[in-house]
N, C-alpha and C positions, 0 to 999 in steps of 0.2 A: 511281246512288248511289254513294260514295265507300268503301275500305274500313271505314271506320269508322260506317259508317250515315248518310255526310257528303257531298252535293252541293257539285259545284264553287261555283254558284250560293248557297250557304248560306255560305260564305267570310264574316269579315270584313272590312270594306275596309280595317284596319288591315294585314292577313296580304297582301293584295293588292300594298299600298303597300310593302308591306317587301320580296317576292318580286322587283316589277319592279324596284325602287329597285337592284339588285343585279346587274342586267342592263347589257351594252354598249348604245347608242342603236339601234343595228340590231336589235336583238331586242326593244328595248320596242317600236318604229314594227310591228315584225311581228305582235305580240302584236295588233293593234289588227284584224287577220284572224280572229281566233276567233272571239270573239262580241261583242255589243255590250257587256257590262258591260267585260270589259277593254279594249276599245276608249276605254269614259268612264273608267278607269280611269289609262290611259297618259297621258291629257292635266293630270292632276293636278302642277301646280307641285312637290309635294313630293317626286314620284319622279326627276325631274329634277335638282333639287337633291342629289338624294341621289347618281344616276350622274356628275354634275357632280364631287361630291366624291371618288368612289368613282376617278374616272378616271384611268387612267395617261399618256394624251395627252398633247399641249403644249396648252396652254388657257391662256387668260390668269386671272392670279391675283383672287381677287376684290374687294372682297363682291360676293356673290351677290342680295341686296337688290334690286338695281335692274336683274335680269334677269329677265323672265318665262319662264313656262316655253318657250314658242315662243324667247325668245332660247336658250334656256340649251340646247333641242334643237337649234338651229341649227348651234351653236357648236361642239356635241360631231360632228354628222354632217360640218361643214365639217374639223374637227379627224382624223375617222377617215379622211376621204379624201385629207387632205394627205398623213399617217402613211403609208395605204399608198401613193402617187404616190411619196415619198418613199424608202423602204424596199425598195419591190418589186425584183425581178430584173430587171424590164423595163424600157425608156427612161421617165425621167419624162415626161408627158404635160404641155405649158406652153401657156396661149392668152397671146399676142403682141400687146401693142399700142405703138404709138411714139409718144413726145410730138413734136408737129410741129415744136416751136419747134427748129431750129440751137443749140447749142452753137458758144460761142467755145471755138476750140482750144486754149488752156489758161488766158485770163484767169475762170475761173469757179471757184464751187466750189458743192458740194450735196451733199442726204442727205435720206432722208424718215425722216418722222418716223408713228413705229408703224405701219409699212409701207402708212401712208396717204397721208400729207401733203408731197409734192414742196415742198422750200425751196430756193430757187435763190437765190445771189449773184454777183451782179452788180455793174459799177462806180456804177450808178448806185441801187443798194438791193437789199433782198431781199424776193424774191414767193415766195408759197403759192400750190399747182394741189391739187386734191381727186384723186387719183389714183382713188376709189370711183365717183367723179363721170363721166354722158354724155361733160361737155365738159372733158376734163384739161387743155387747152390755154388755158383763163382763168383768170388768178390770181383767190381766192378773195379773198385779204390781201395788202396791199401795206405796207413798211416804206421811205420814201425817203432815202436818203443818197448823195449824191455822193462819198464820199470811201471807200466800201469798198475793202477790200485781198483781192481775190477771188483769192485762193491755198488750196490746199490745207493743212489743218493750223489753220484759223483758225474755221471755222465750226463750232459744237457747239449740241448740245440734251441737254436732261433733259426724261422727261416725268413727273407726278407731281411739279410745282413746288410746293416747300415743303408739300407733302401737300396739296395742294388737288384729286388726284383725275388719272385718267387725260388729260381734258382740259386740263388747264393746263401747261403748258410753259417752261421757260427757255430762251432760246435766245442766243448769245453770237455775235460777231463782230468782230474786228478793223477799224479805219480808218485813215486815213492822214491828215497834215496836219493837224493832229497826231494822232501815231499813238496808240491808244486801245484797250482792250477796252470794247465795246458790249454791256449786257446787257439783253433783250428778255425781257418776258413776255407770252406768248401763250397766249391763250384760245381752242382750238375746240369749246367746248361748244354745246349745243341752245339756246344762247340768243343764237346769233352770235358770227359771227366779231370777237375785239377781238385789237389789240397796243398796247402801250404800252410805254415806256422805262422801267425799271429802275432803271439805274447806268450811269456811264463811271468808269472807271478807267486811269490812265495805261500806256502799253503799248509807251515807248519803246524795246527792244532784244529786244520777243515775237520768238520762233521758231514756238510751238505752243502750244496751251493742252486743257489735260484739263478733265474737267466732270463730277460726278456726284453724288447725295446731297447736293445743295444748296451742295456746295463748286466752286471753280474754281479749279485750278492753272495759272497760266501761267509754259512754258519760257522762259527769258530766258537771252540772252547775258549771260556777267558778267566784271568786269576782273580777280578775285581768285577761285579756289577757294574763298576764306573768307567770299566774298558769299552772305548767305542768301538762299532763295526763299518767296517770297510766297503763302500759301493764304488765298483770297478765300471769306467766307462771303457767299454771295450773298443770303438772305432781310436778315441784319443789318447788310450794307456794311460790314464789319470785317474785320479781316487778324489772320493768326498767323502765324509767320515759322519757319520749318525751314531746318538747315543743308542745304547741298548733300554729296550723296551722298561721302566721303570718297577715293572712286577716280577723280572727277570733277575734272581736274587743268586741262586744258586743254577751248578749246571744241570740238573733235570728238570728246571722249569724248562728251558729249552724247550723240553717236550710239549711244552703247552701253545708253543707259537706256531705261527702260519705267516706266510709272508706272499704280498701280490705286487709286483711291478706292473704300471700302466704307461702312457706314454707322455703324460703329466704327472704321475703320482710314483712313491714307494707307500705301500700299505702293512704296516705292523699289527699281530692281532694277535692276542694274547687272550685264551679261553679260559674262565673258570668255571663253576659248576652249569651257573645257569644265565651267562651270559659270557661277554666277549667283549673286552676293553681293544680299541683300536685307535693307533695314532698312524698319521698321516704328514709324510715330507713331501713339498713339492720339489721337483726334480729341476737342476738345472736345465734353462734352455739352450744353452751352448757351452760346449768342453772345449777348454784351448790344447791342443795338439802339444804333448810334451810328455818326455819320460816323468815318470812317476817321481823317481829321486830328481827332478830338477825344480818340482812347482813346490809350493808351501800350499800342502793341501786343503781344499777348502769346509769347513765344518755347517751343516745342515740343521736349521733350525726348525724346531716341530710345528706345522701351519695349523693342524686341526687336531682334532680329538673328538672320540662320540663313543655309545655303547650299544654293542647288540644284542639283544631281550636273548638270543641262544649261543648256546658251548657251539663253535665251529670247530668241526675236524677236519674238514678240507675245505680248499675256495678256488675255484678258477674265472676268470675273467670272463665273461658273458660276451662284451664286445670288443671285437679285435680289431675292429678298424681304426678309433680314435675314441676318445670320452667326450661323451653328449653336453653341447652345452647347453644349459637353460637358460629361462628369461631371469635378468637378475633381479632378486628380492627388493635391493634399492636403485630405483633409477637413476639416483645422482654418480653409482658408482659406475667405473667405466672397465671394470673385472666381470668377466661371466661366472654366474653359479654354472657347476659343471655336473653332470650324472655320470657315474659308473657302475657297471651291473654286472653281478657276480651270481655265478651256480654255485652254492655251497652246499655240504655233508653238515647237517647241526643237531645236536643231540636233543629230544622233546618229550614232552609228555614223561617228565621226571616225577618219581614217588614223592610224597614229603618224607618217608623215612627210609630210605633206601637210592643206591645209586642206578637203579634199573632203568632203563631208558630206551627211546626208540632212534633209531635214524630217520633224519627227514630232507629232502631234498628241497631246496630254497632258492629261489630267485630271487632276490633282494639287490635294490640300488642304493648306492650310496651317495647322497648329494652333498656334494663339498660347496659350500657356499663361502661369497666373496666375503661375508662378512665374518668367518673365521669357525662358523659353526658347521659341525659333521653329523646328517641326521640319518637313518636307515626308515625304509620302507621294503618290508615282504610285499612284491608281488603276486606270489604265488608259492604256497608249500605242500607237499604230500609224504606222507612217512610211510617209509617202506617195508614197514614190519620186518625189519632183520634184526634186530636187536642191538644187543650193545656188541658189534663183532667190528673185525677190521675190513673197512666197507671202501673202497676204491672209487674215483671217479674219471672217467676219460670223455669227452665231447668234442664235438665238431661244431663253430658259428659261424654264422652271418648275421651283418645286420636285421633284428629281428626274426632270426631262426636258430634252432638248437640242436640237434640229435648227441643225446648223450646216452651213455653205460654206467651203469652202476655194477659191482663185483663185491659180493659180502663173503667172508669164510668166518666159520666154517660151513660143509653144506655145496659151496659153489654157487648161489643166488646170484645169476645175471638178468636185468632189469634194462628193456629199452625205454629210452623217455624222447619225448618230440614235445618241443616249447616253441610256443608260438609267441614273438611281442606285438603288442601294435597298439594304439592310441586307447582304444578303448580297454586294454588291462594284457591280461599276459592268459593263458591256455597250455595246459600241461595235461600230456595222456604217458601211460606206463602199462607197458605188460611183458610178462615173463618172456626169456631166451631159452628156446629149446635148441639145445647143441645137437652137433651130430653123434648118433652111439658111441661108447666108449672113449670119449673125450673127456679126461679128469684137469677141469682147469684150477691152476694154482695163481695165478697172476695174470692181468688184462698186462698186455705189452701194449697195444694202441689201439685207438679203433680212430678211424679216420671215417666221417660221415658223407664228404665228397664222395668217395669209392665203393661205400656200404662196406669197408673192411673193418673185419675184427682180428685183431692178432693176440694169441695165448700162449702163454706157455702150460703145456700140456705134462701133467704128471712132474719130474722134478728136470728130464734133461731134453723134451720134444720142444720144438715152435710150429706151430700149427696161424695158417691165413685162413679164415673164413670172409669167401665173399658173398655180400649179397645177390641172389640172382633171380 
């Protein structure tokens, strides 16, 4: 009997559901050993929905309606194991597999969609491979094209194409003769793998591309700095134009540019020695569906401009679900201020007499004010002590939680980062990644924190998959 004359067996079901819903996954599972009633309750889906929603681990965003209780349980258990392996002071333990096909030394481009589907661009087309399959070396889907330009910077993808769910993906690549951008819509759903051509756009002088939120930004050479940049809306096949950043005067200045596309804005960033100049363009909320040659293209006007006090080398959006609304500074305005969070590599600790610097990993917030102001706040920063090197950044993020990896050359320094955002502030931890013996990294191909999967180019022609265990 309890203190109030009530035994445990008399507790109402909703009380038990509420109690277990506040526990982490490991404790819910342990409760099954207490008694049959708790064991029965621990399998109820509502418990795992609550545990999922309350968890601060790195987990895929909803919707949860498509997940069974077993699937939610497995996701939470996996996330807990990845977090422990990624943040433990001990060496990260990996299970290593190799993609047996030898890659060309240079003439290929590749990345990994959602940590699962390797897409490989060669001269004769694009192929996709399922890295979760027992046979990772046989393509599950191919798109023949004998004029693919298999160079780094041209192959891109975006999950949740046109808002149709995580299994639907935009894929872009460049072709030559004639040079054009090819836009594919690929479906990895349970009904079967499918790929179809969505559109083709001219790309006579393209050097690279950026894509997100159903927009693609081709980076082109230009004849004059007054030439505008074209921003292509993929679902409607329509184009808007934006001015080139005013500091870009020659083609070599393009190497100082970074770009970020969010659900609301396009950020153009021009890095100087000690600071980064940022222009912001508000994206149209609605685009008419019509072929580009039948429309009068719109020209966007710069809505905000600001300065970040460090030279940014790489930048990625940290919050992927949506830009965060803030309380409006002007109570009479009907427009909200917006916060966009980024994870950036920036040069820090400049010497007054030389260009020597270190690379810093910064969590920064861009506050896009309804008054037209753009301000920046560095929430957290850590110096990586890797010098003026070619450092790559890959990350997986959920609102409030991020796992990231940085890869620096020469020397192949890999660092694992765990970042947590809360109302009280931002915390960041780091540790070195010890790779399996004999693995010589050239590039990070992909990192998926939800699976704990790191994909690397080993040497020059080998592709290795490392899974946290």
